[in-house]
KOLKE-788929 format. One line per field, with one value per residue: y, z negated, x of N, C-alpha, C in turn; residue number from 1. Coordinates in steps of 0.2 Angstrom, whole numbers, plus 5000, padded with zeros to 4 digits. Layout:
REM KOLKE-788929
n_yy: [Y, ...];
n_zz: [Z, ...];
n_xx: [X, ...];
ca_yy: [Y, ...];
ca_zz: [Z, ...];
ca_xx: [X, ...];
c_yy: [Y, ...];
c_zz: [Z, ...];
c_xx: [X, ...];
i: [NUM, ...];
This chain:
REM KOLKE-788929
n_yy: [5521, 5532, 5538, 5537, 5542, 5548, 5565, 5580, 5586, 5596, 5598, 5587, 5576, 5570, 5570, 5573, 5585, 5591, 5599, 5591, 5579, 5581, 5584, 5569, 5566, 5568, 5573, 5562, 5560, 5560, 5551, 5552, 5541, 5537, 5549, 5553, 5546, 5552, 5563, 5571, 5569, 5558, 5548, 5551, 5546, 5534, 5527, 5535, 5540, 5544, 5536, 5532, 5523, 5513, 5523, 5525, 5511, 5509, 5518, 5513, 5501, 5509, 5514, 5501, 5498, 5498, 5514, 5518, 5509, 5512, 5525, 5525, 5515, 5523, 5534, 5527, 5524, 5536, 5544, 5539, 5537, 5531, 5534, 5535, 5520, 5513, 5516, 5506, 5492, 5479, 5467, 5460, 5466, 5465, 5478, 5484, 5494, 5505, 5513, 5524, 5531, 5542, 5546, 5542, 5545, 5537, 5543, 5549, 5535, 5531, 5542, 5540, 5525, 5524, 5539, 5544];
n_zz: [4498, 4493, 4508, 4513, 4512, 4514, 4514, 4509, 4517, 4523, 4511, 4506, 4495, 4495, 4492, 4494, 4503, 4519, 4522, 4511, 4515, 4527, 4522, 4520, 4531, 4540, 4556, 4569, 4576, 4565, 4553, 4537, 4522, 4509, 4505, 4507, 4494, 4481, 4482, 4472, 4476, 4482, 4471, 4463, 4469, 4473, 4460, 4451, 4437, 4425, 4422, 4420, 4424, 4433, 4442, 4449, 4452, 4461, 4471, 4475, 4483, 4493, 4499, 4504, 4516, 4532, 4539, 4551, 4551, 4538, 4537, 4549, 4542, 4531, 4536, 4542, 4534, 4524, 4534, 4537, 4541, 4537, 4537, 4542, 4544, 4532, 4527, 4533, 4529, 4520, 4512, 4497, 4486, 4474, 4465, 4462, 4449, 4445, 4431, 4432, 4443, 4456, 4468, 4468, 4458, 4441, 4436, 4448, 4455, 4447, 4449, 4464, 4465, 4456, 4458, 4443];
n_xx: [5416, 5432, 5442, 5459, 5475, 5492, 5495, 5491, 5475, 5464, 5452, 5454, 5465, 5479, 5492, 5504, 5512, 5515, 5529, 5537, 5536, 5543, 5555, 5562, 5565, 5576, 5585, 5583, 5597, 5605, 5604, 5603, 5604, 5610, 5608, 5595, 5591, 5593, 5585, 5578, 5561, 5562, 5562, 5553, 5542, 5544, 5546, 5543, 5547, 5558, 5570, 5587, 5593, 5585, 5584, 5597, 5598, 5588, 5593, 5606, 5599, 5594, 5604, 5609, 5600, 5598, 5600, 5592, 5582, 5576, 5571, 5560, 5554, 5549, 5543, 5534, 5522, 5524, 5516, 5505, 5488, 5473, 5459, 5449, 5448, 5448, 5434, 5423, 5428, 5422, 5427, 5431, 5441, 5456, 5465, 5480, 5487, 5498, 5502, 5511, 5510, 5513, 5511, 5499, 5489, 5483, 5473, 5466, 5465, 5453, 5443, 5443, 5438, 5425, 5420, 5422];
ca_yy: [5521, 5536, 5537, 5535, 5545, 5551, 5571, 5583, 5587, 5602, 5595, 5579, 5577, 5564, 5570, 5575, 5590, 5590, 5598, 5586, 5572, 5582, 5582, 5564, 5565, 5570, 5573, 5556, 5557, 5562, 5549, 5549, 5537, 5539, 5558, 5554, 5540, 5556, 5568, 5570, 5569, 5551, 5546, 5550, 5544, 5526, 5524, 5537, 5538, 5546, 5532, 5534, 5516, 5511, 5528, 5522, 5504, 5510, 5523, 5505, 5499, 5514, 5512, 5496, 5499, 5502, 5519, 5520, 5506, 5516, 5532, 5520, 5514, 5529, 5536, 5523, 5523, 5542, 5548, 5533, 5541, 5525, 5538, 5531, 5513, 5509, 5515, 5499, 5484, 5475, 5461, 5459, 5468, 5466, 5483, 5482, 5500, 5509, 5522, 5529, 5529, 5548, 5547, 5541, 5542, 5534, 5547, 5549, 5530, 5530, 5545, 5537, 5518, 5527, 5543, 5548];
ca_zz: [4495, 4496, 4511, 4509, 4516, 4509, 4516, 4509, 4521, 4522, 4509, 4506, 4493, 4497, 4485, 4498, 4508, 4525, 4520, 4508, 4518, 4530, 4517, 4520, 4539, 4546, 4563, 4571, 4577, 4561, 4545, 4530, 4519, 4505, 4502, 4504, 4490, 4477, 4479, 4466, 4479, 4481, 4464, 4460, 4474, 4472, 4453, 4446, 4431, 4426, 4419, 4425, 4427, 4438, 4448, 4449, 4456, 4468, 4476, 4475, 4487, 4501, 4501, 4508, 4522, 4539, 4540, 4554, 4550, 4532, 4541, 4551, 4537, 4529, 4542, 4544, 4526, 4523, 4540, 4539, 4540, 4536, 4533, 4547, 4546, 4527, 4524, 4534, 4524, 4515, 4510, 4491, 4485, 4469, 4468, 4456, 4449, 4442, 4427, 4433, 4453, 4458, 4473, 4466, 4450, 4438, 4435, 4454, 4459, 4444, 4453, 4469, 4464, 4453, 4454, 4439];
ca_xx: [5424, 5436, 5448, 5465, 5480, 5498, 5496, 5484, 5474, 5459, 5447, 5456, 5469, 5483, 5497, 5509, 5511, 5520, 5534, 5536, 5538, 5549, 5563, 5564, 5564, 5581, 5587, 5585, 5604, 5606, 5602, 5609, 5600, 5612, 5606, 5590, 5590, 5596, 5582, 5571, 5555, 5559, 5564, 5549, 5539, 5545, 5551, 5540, 5548, 5565, 5575, 5593, 5595, 5581, 5585, 5603, 5600, 5585, 5598, 5609, 5596, 5592, 5612, 5612, 5598, 5599, 5596, 5586, 5576, 5572, 5567, 5556, 5547, 5547, 5538, 5526, 5520, 5520, 5512, 5499, 5481, 5468, 5453, 5444, 5449, 5445, 5427, 5420, 5430, 5419, 5432, 5429, 5448, 5460, 5470, 5485, 5489, 5502, 5499, 5515, 5511, 5516, 5508, 5489, 5490, 5479, 5465, 5462, 5462, 5448, 5439, 5440, 5436, 5421, 5416, 5420];
c_yy: [5528, 5534, 5539, 5540, 5548, 5561, 5573, 5585, 5594, 5598, 5588, 5580, 5571, 5565, 5574, 5582, 5589, 5590, 5593, 5581, 5574, 5582, 5574, 5563, 5569, 5569, 5567, 5553, 5557, 5556, 5548, 5546, 5539, 5546, 5557, 5551, 5547, 5560, 5566, 5568, 5560, 5547, 5546, 5548, 5535, 5523, 5529, 5539, 5544, 5542, 5530, 5527, 5514, 5516, 5526, 5517, 5506, 5513, 5518, 5504, 5502, 5513, 5506, 5494, 5502, 5509, 5523, 5519, 5510, 5520, 5530, 5520, 5519, 5534, 5534, 5524, 5531, 5546, 5546, 5538, 5534, 5528, 5535, 5523, 5509, 5510, 5508, 5493, 5484, 5470, 5465, 5460, 5468, 5474, 5485, 5488, 5502, 5513, 5527, 5530, 5538, 5552, 5547, 5540, 5541, 5536, 5548, 5543, 5529, 5533, 5542, 5531, 5520, 5532, 5545, 5553];
c_zz: [4497, 4501, 4509, 4515, 4513, 4507, 4514, 4515, 4521, 4520, 4505, 4502, 4491, 4493, 4487, 4505, 4513, 4524, 4516, 4509, 4525, 4527, 4518, 4526, 4540, 4552, 4566, 4573, 4570, 4552, 4542, 4523, 4513, 4502, 4502, 4496, 4484, 4478, 4476, 4468, 4478, 4476, 4461, 4463, 4474, 4466, 4450, 4439, 4433, 4421, 4428, 4428, 4433, 4444, 4454, 4455, 4461, 4472, 4480, 4481, 4493, 4499, 4508, 4515, 4528, 4540, 4545, 4554, 4543, 4534, 4542, 4548, 4534, 4531, 4541, 4538, 4525, 4529, 4541, 4536, 4539, 4533, 4539, 4548, 4539, 4527, 4526, 4532, 4518, 4511, 4502, 4488, 4479, 4471, 4460, 4456, 4444, 4437, 4428, 4438, 4454, 4463, 4471, 4459, 4447, 4437, 4443, 4456, 4453, 4446, 4459, 4468, 4463, 4453, 4449, 4438];
c_xx: [5430, 5442, 5452, 5471, 5484, 5497, 5490, 5483, 5467, 5452, 5449, 5464, 5474, 5489, 5503, 5509, 5513, 5526, 5538, 5540, 5544, 5555, 5565, 5566, 5569, 5581, 5589, 5593, 5607, 5604, 5604, 5605, 5602, 5608, 5598, 5588, 5590, 5594, 5575, 5562, 5555, 5561, 5558, 5542, 5538, 5545, 5546, 5540, 5557, 5571, 5580, 5595, 5591, 5582, 5591, 5602, 5594, 5591, 5604, 5606, 5596, 5600, 5612, 5607, 5599, 5594, 5591, 5579, 5571, 5568, 5561, 5550, 5544, 5542, 5533, 5521, 5518, 5516, 5506, 5492, 5477, 5461, 5450, 5443, 5445, 5439, 5424, 5421, 5425, 5421, 5432, 5439, 5451, 5465, 5474, 5486, 5492, 5501, 5504, 5516, 5509, 5509, 5499, 5490, 5483, 5470, 5462, 5461, 5455, 5443, 5437, 5435, 5427, 5416, 5418, 5427];
i: [1, 2, 3, 4, 5, 6, 7, 8, 9, 10, 11, 12, 13, 14, 15, 16, 17, 18, 19, 20, 21, 22, 23, 24, 25, 26, 27, 28, 29, 30, 31, 32, 33, 34, 35, 36, 37, 38, 39, 40, 41, 42, 43, 44, 45, 46, 47, 48, 49, 50, 51, 52, 53, 54, 55, 56, 57, 58, 59, 60, 61, 62, 63, 64, 65, 66, 67, 68, 69, 70, 71, 72, 73, 74, 75, 76, 77, 78, 79, 80, 81, 82, 83, 84, 85, 86, 87, 88, 89, 90, 91, 92, 93, 94, 95, 96, 97, 98, 99, 100, 101, 102, 103, 104, 105, 106, 107, 108, 109, 110, 111, 112, 113, 114, 115, 116];
């Protein structure tokens, strides 16, 4: 099984550069979540499409979240690195994969799971 992490690393394609993550991590004393929702990166990350209605709905839901909690959650997700934890997992697992996933495109998931 392939190891998983969102950030690219030497010899590993996670899908995102650290600089992209930094764009959603403003200084802790000035979190502006409503600004984050309008960034094209987040639209692609969470929605993976150009559906104006879906993007608008997503932006509205972001605006209702506590900015500190949302930023903390985003950091936990995008900066996580499970590479040392996942290989020994032997529990049968069902993976539901979106065809429009920006972070883990379908072709990358197939390659990871089946070596193709």
